[in-house]
N, C-alpha and C positions, 0 to 999 in steps of 0.2 A: 662511271658506276662505282659505288663504294660498298664495302662490306662493313657492317657494324658489329663490333665486338662489345657485348654488354647489353644490346637491345633484344627485343623479343622477335623471333622469326615470324614472317607472315604465314598465314594459312596457305595450303596448297592452292595455287592459282589466284591468290589474292594479292593485291599490291601491298608493299611494305608501308603501312600507314602508322605503325607504332613508332614513336620517337625512340632514340637511343636511351638506354636505361643504365643507371648505376648498378654495379654488381657487387655483392658482398661474398667474400671467399673466406672460409674458416681454414686456418692453418692446421694441417694434420701432422701426425707424428713424424712422417718421413720428410716433411718440409721444415720441421723445427730446427732452428739454428742457421737457416739460410739468410744471406743478405737480402734486403728488400729488393734491390735491383735484379738479382738473379731469380728471386721468386716471381717477379713480374714478367721477366723475359720468358719464363716457362709457361705462364698463364696467358700472356697476351701474344699468342702465336702470330707472326707476320708483322708485328708492330716494330718499326725501326728502333734500335737502341737509343738513338738520339731523342726520339719522342718519349720513350720510357723515362729517361732522365728528366725531360722537360716537365712531365706531369708530376713527377716526384717533387721537383723544385717548386712548382706552382702550388703545391699543397692539395692537388686533386686526389692524390693517393693518401689514404689515412689508415692508421692502425689503431683499432679501438677508439675511433673518432678523433684521434690526435695526429698532428703532422709528424712526419718521420723523414729521415734522410736516407740516401741510397745505401749507406753502410749499416743501417739499423738491422739487427737480426730479429727475425720473426720467431715467435714461440708458439708451441702447440696451443690451440684454442684461441689465438688472436683472430680478430675479425678484420680483414683487409678490404678497404673500399677501393674498387677498381672503377674508374670513370669510363664512360663510353668513349671508345676511340674508333676512328675510321681508318681503313687501309684500302688501297686501290685493289681492283680485281687482280692485277698483275702480281702485287705483293702477296695477296691472299693465296693465289694459285701456287706461288713459289713456296709459301709456308706449308701448304698441304702436301707438297711433293717431298717425300722422305729423302734424307741424305743417303748416299750409297753406303752399304755396310762395308766396314774395313777394320781389320785388325792391324796392330802395330807391334814391332818387336818388343817382347816383354823382358824386362830386367828383373822384376820381382812381382809376385802375386800371391796373395792369400785371401782369406775371407774378409779382410778389412780394407785392403788397398791394392792398387795396381800401379806399377811403375813402368812406363814405356819409354822407348827411345824415339822421340818425335823427329820425323824428317823435316828438313827445311822446305819452305814453300807451302806449308799447311798451317792454316790458322788453328788456334786451339778451340775456338768456337765461332759460330756464325755471327753475322752482324757487320755493320759498317761496309756494306757492299759485298760481303762474303756470305754465300747462301748457307754454308755449313762448314764445320771444322772437325777437329779430332773427336770432341765429345759427342757430337751428333752421329758421327760415323760409328763410334764404339757402341752407342746405344742401339743403333740398327743392327750391328753385328752380334749384339748380346741381348736379344729381346727378353731373355729370362731374368736378366739382372734387375733386382728391385730398385737399386740406386747406383748411379754413376755420376759423380760430380767432380769438377776440376778443383784441386786443392790450391793451385797457383797457376800462373800463366807464363808463357814464353812468347816472344815476338814471332810473327809468322815466318820471318827470315832466319830465325835461330833454330838450330837442331839441338837434340839432346834430351836429358831426363825430364820427364813430366809425370807428376803424381796425380792419380785419380782415386778418390775415395769410393768405397763400396758400401759403407755404412755411414749414417748421419753422425754417430759418435766419433768415428775416425775423421770425418771431415772437419768437425769443429776442433778436435784435438790437434790435428795437423795444422789447420789455419792459425790456431793460437800460437803454435811454435813459430810459424813464419812471421806473424805479427810481433811476437816478442823477441825476434831475432835469435831464436834458439836453434835454427838450422844453419848448416854450412853449405853455401852455394858457390861453386867454383867453375869458371868458364875457361875455355881456351880461345884466345883471340890472336889473330895474326895482324900486326899493325905495320904501317909504313915507317921506315927509318930505324935508327938504332936507339932503343929505349935505354935510358940511363938506369943501371941497376939500383942506384941510390934513390930513385923516384918510386917509393914504395906505398905511399898513402896519398889518395886524392880526396880531399875533404872540401867540396865545393857545392853550394846549394844549387838546385835546379828549378827552373821555371817552365811550366807547360803553357803553350799558347797555340792559337790556330792561325794558319796562313790565310791569305785572301781567298784561296780556293777551298778553305774549310779543312785542309789536311792538318793533322796534329804534328807539332814539333816541340822540341825541348831545347833549352839553352842554359848555359851556366849563368848564374846571376850573383848578386852581392848579398852579403849577410843581412843587410838592412831591407832587403826586398820582402814586403809582407807576404807575397805569394811564392817566395822561394822555399823549397823544402830541403832540409839538410840531407846531404847524400855522401856516403863514405864508400870508397872503393879501394881495395888493397891489391897491389900489383907485384908480381914476381916474374922475373925473366926466366923463361924455360929454355929458350934456344935462340941464339942469334943466327939469322939467315942472311948470308952474304949476298951482295948484289950479283945479278946475272945479266951482264951487259949484252950477251948474245941474244937474250930474250927481251932486252929492253926493260929489265926489272931492277928497281933500286934495292938497297938493303932493307930488310924487314926484321921484325922481332916477334917470336911466338911467346905469348904471355899467359901466365896463370892469373886469372882475375877473380878475386873473391869479393862479393858485394855484401856489405853490412846493412845496407838499406835497399829496398826493392823498388826504386823509382822507375817510371816509364823511360825507356831508352837510356838508362843510367850509364851502362858500360860504354855505349856508343858515344855519348856526348862527353863523358869524362875523358876518355882516351883521346878523342878528337881535340878537346880543349888543351891537351898537352902537346899538340902538334903531331900526333901520331894516330890518325884515324884508322879504323878497322878496314882492312882490305876487302873490297867488294861492297862496302856500305853505300847504298844508293841515296841515302838521306844526308849523311854527315861526312862522307868519304871524299877521296881524291877521284873525281869523275873521269879524268883523262886516263889515270892508271887503271881504273875499273874497266874501261873500254879495251885496253890492251890485254888485261887478264881474261876478259870474256873470249877474246880470240884464241887465247891459250887454253881455254877450257874451264876456267873458274867463273861460273855464271851465278854465284851466290855470295852472300856475305860470309866471311870467315869468323863466325862466332858460334861456339858449341857449348852447351851446358854439359860439362864433362863429369863433374862430381857433385853428389848431393848427400849430405849427412843430416839425419834426423832421428828422433826417438820414436820407436814403434808405438802407435796409439793404444795398443792393447797390452803389450808386454813391457814397454819402456826400454826395450833393448836398443842400444845405439846402432843405427844402420848406416852403412856407407855404400853408396851405389856409384858405379863408374860406367860411363858410356864411351866407348872408343871413338876416335875421330872417324867420321864417314870417309869413305874412299876418295870422294871428290875433293876433300880437304887434305887428307893425309898425303896425297901424291904431290901436293905443292910444297911440302916440307922435305928438303933433302936430308939424308942421314946426318945425325949430329957428329 
């Protein structure tokens, strides 16, 4: 049994004889400035994100009768062509089931934006096998909010500062800052081994690929790779953590890591490429060490979005936010 999004519903008691139909949606003021992929995800409830990107690439989605890419920004008055898409009953039922309402620790809030301290283990949005994330939970908790949109993203396993826009103008202004590298994003990461203080800049291109099981991965590549994206990471040693033989733990280093580019898994892959993977990283880390750490109570990756600097979208005031290390990470760092 399939649900048709874009077709005409049957009359009560009548079989669904109408074929799927194309739908035209006019972009309203609240949606102006959104990326096309995000616009579609909001309008095609229950459709997997992989399928959303597929219909964009195939040209089935059009803006004002023209082809568009996923990062095209829609404008008020645009006419977006939505092709008929089918989803299974199971997916449709899940899409109709609301996410549980949840608030998160607030670091800053005004009429323009909301900054929260995201816990590890929570995705920022639904998709890719995740029914819901931070943004869906916030919308359920704040039904009166006219708009709540993610400004940027954090990996599910990463904790720390996450910005949410409450106005369309704030969203576009803040996203422009991220795109133009006008923000300052610094993370705290605990890595294996003794990091050389002289190793301050990692400037290595990254290449995204899919494994045989369809899972996304990233690797360091060469400058002549046409699919490689230049990626720059700045590293500063914050604290050397000596080996703890009685616990079977090697020497480690707590780093302050500032990213100048925002590539997928950038910090994780860059640090691992230097022979110092992040402690607890289940994709690029030391798996034997991770097992020992889990027995000692560290059941997550030690990566935390610690500091964020940006200009306020309304006042232009330079804002610096800090989110302290969560208790489950702080207890693994002995006093300096």
